[in-house]
C-alpha positions as CSV (number, residue, x, y, z in Angstrom):
1,M,-13.2,45.6,5.7
2,E,-13.7,42.1,4.3
3,K,-15.9,39.6,6.1
4,G,-14.1,36.5,7.4
5,Y,-15.9,33.1,7.3
6,I,-15.9,29.9,9.2
7,H,-14.6,26.8,7.4
8,V,-15.0,23.3,8.6
9,Y,-12.8,20.4,7.2
10,T,-14.0,17.1,8.7
11,G,-14.7,13.5,7.9
12,N,-12.7,10.2,8.0
13,G,-10.6,10.9,5.0
14,K,-6.9,12.3,4.8
15,G,-6.5,15.9,4.1
16,K,-8.2,18.0,6.8
17,T,-5.0,19.5,8.3
18,T,-3.5,19.6,4.8
19,A,-6.4,21.7,3.5
20,G,-5.8,24.2,6.5
21,L,-2.1,24.4,5.6
22,G,-2.9,25.0,2.0
23,L,-5.0,27.9,3.1
24,T,-2.2,29.1,5.3
25,L,0.1,29.3,2.2
26,R,-2.4,31.1,0.2
27,A,-3.0,33.6,2.9
28,L,0.7,34.1,3.4
29,G,1.1,34.7,-0.2
30,A,-1.4,37.5,0.0
31,G,0.5,39.2,2.8
32,K,-1.9,38.0,5.6
33,K,-1.0,36.9,9.1
34,V,-1.8,33.3,10.3
35,F,-2.1,31.7,13.7
36,I,-2.4,27.8,13.9
37,A,-3.6,26.2,17.1
38,Q,-3.0,22.5,17.0
39,F,-5.1,20.7,19.5
40,V,-4.2,17.2,20.9
41,K,-0.9,17.3,19.0
42,S,2.4,17.6,20.6
43,I,4.7,16.1,17.9
44,E,6.6,18.4,15.5
45,Y,5.3,17.2,12.2
46,S,7.2,18.0,9.0
47,E,5.0,21.0,8.2
48,L,6.0,22.7,11.4
49,K,9.6,22.5,10.5
50,I,9.1,24.9,7.5
51,L,6.3,27.0,9.0
52,K,8.6,28.2,11.8
53,N,10.9,29.6,9.2
54,L,8.2,31.8,7.6
55,D,7.3,35.3,8.6
56,H,3.6,36.1,9.6
57,V,2.7,32.6,10.9
58,H,2.7,31.3,14.4
59,V,1.9,27.8,15.5
60,S,1.1,26.7,19.0
61,L,0.6,23.0,20.1
62,Y,-1.9,22.2,22.8
63,G,-1.3,18.5,23.5
64,H,0.7,16.1,25.6
65,G,1.4,13.1,23.4
66,C,-1.0,10.5,22.1
67,F,-3.9,9.4,24.4
68,V,-6.3,8.2,21.7
69,T,-6.0,4.6,22.8
70,K,-6.6,5.5,26.5
71,E,-8.5,7.8,28.7
72,P,-7.2,11.5,28.4
73,A,-5.3,12.6,31.4
74,K,-5.8,15.8,33.3
75,E,-2.8,17.4,31.5
76,D,-4.5,16.7,28.2
77,I,-7.7,18.4,29.3
78,L,-5.7,21.4,30.8
79,A,-3.7,21.8,27.6
80,A,-6.8,21.9,25.4
81,Q,-8.6,24.3,27.7
82,E,-5.4,26.5,27.8
83,G,-5.3,26.4,24.0
84,L,-9.0,27.5,23.8
85,E,-8.4,30.4,26.0
86,N,-5.2,31.4,24.2
87,V,-7.2,31.3,20.9
88,R,-10.0,33.4,22.5
89,N,-7.2,36.1,23.2
90,I,-5.7,35.7,19.8
91,L,-9.0,36.4,18.2
92,K,-9.8,39.4,20.4
93,S,-6.4,40.9,19.6
94,Q,-7.3,40.8,15.8
95,K,-3.5,40.4,15.2
96,Y,-4.1,37.5,12.7
97,D,-6.2,37.5,9.5
98,L,-6.5,33.7,9.5
99,V,-6.9,31.4,12.6
100,I,-6.8,27.6,12.2
101,L,-8.0,25.4,15.0
102,D,-6.4,22.1,13.9
103,E,-8.0,18.9,15.3
104,I,-10.3,20.9,17.7
105,T,-13.1,18.5,17.0
106,I,-11.0,15.7,18.2
107,A,-10.5,17.7,21.4
108,I,-14.4,17.9,21.6
109,F,-14.8,14.2,20.8
110,F,-12.4,13.1,23.6
111,K,-14.3,15.6,26.0
112,L,-11.2,17.8,26.5
113,L,-13.4,20.7,25.3
114,S,-17.2,21.1,25.1
115,T,-19.1,21.9,22.0
116,Q,-20.6,24.9,23.8
117,D,-17.2,26.3,24.6
118,V,-16.2,26.1,20.9
119,L,-19.5,27.6,19.7
120,S,-19.0,30.4,22.2
121,L,-15.6,31.0,20.7
122,L,-17.2,31.1,17.2
123,D,-19.8,33.7,18.3
124,D,-16.9,35.9,19.5
125,K,-15.0,35.7,16.3
126,P,-14.3,39.2,15.0
127,D,-16.0,39.9,11.6
128,P,-12.8,40.2,9.5
129,T,-11.0,37.1,10.8
130,E,-11.2,33.9,8.8
131,L,-11.5,30.8,11.0
132,V,-10.8,27.2,10.1
133,I,-11.8,24.2,12.1
134,T,-10.3,20.7,11.3
135,G,-10.8,17.2,12.6
136,R,-13.0,14.2,12.5
137,Y,-16.4,14.0,14.3
138,C,-17.4,17.6,13.9
139,P,-20.5,18.3,16.0
140,A,-23.6,19.1,14.1
141,E,-24.0,22.4,15.9
142,I,-20.6,23.5,14.6
143,I,-21.4,22.4,11.0
144,E,-24.6,24.4,11.4
145,K,-22.7,27.5,12.5
146,A,-20.0,27.3,9.8
147,D,-20.1,29.1,6.4
148,L,-18.2,26.4,4.4
149,V,-18.1,22.7,5.3
150,T,-16.1,20.0,3.5
151,E,-16.2,16.4,4.3
152,M,-13.2,14.4,3.5
153,K,-14.4,10.9,2.7
154,E,-11.9,8.0,2.8
155,I,-12.4,5.8,-0.3
156,K,-9.1,4.0,-0.3
157,H,-6.0,4.4,1.9
158,Y,-2.7,2.6,1.8
159,Y,-2.6,2.3,5.6
160,T,-5.1,-0.5,5.2
161,Q,-2.3,-2.4,3.4
162,G,0.1,-1.8,6.4
163,V,1.7,1.4,5.2
164,L,2.6,3.5,8.3
165,S,2.8,7.3,8.2
166,R,5.6,8.4,6.1
167,E,7.6,11.5,6.9
168,G,7.0,14.4,4.5
169,I,3.9,12.8,3.1
170,D,1.6,11.8,6.0
171,K,3.4,13.4,8.9
């Protein structure tokens, strides 16, 4: 039985979710099963259109639209907490080899989830499961717990020139 590690992809640069999706493709190519929990998100981005056509990968969204410019509603908190509980059950089932918690650190940042609740989830991770955490503002305690941490640092981005998210490239 191979040991599974905890990865963190964080920082203010582009590519955190993309890194998790790249790992998804690699795992699927090796015959592994993947579960992706997207916290805060409720929009079907382009990657989800293709993922739902692939075997051995399941994606669940735990968000209710965009609240980042206002206070999160009770529905936002409940969706994140439901997602965390669902992921806890997914991990216990050991049905998936790779579990990705996309934007979970944003859910912590906006106080939809507590750092302690996520750390508890990490403590309960079965040994063989590979676990990926993505999102800005990753708490130091989670970085300390992780086995691999990559910080995406923005050097330059075209959105500063007014270019909005483009389908198939940014969303």
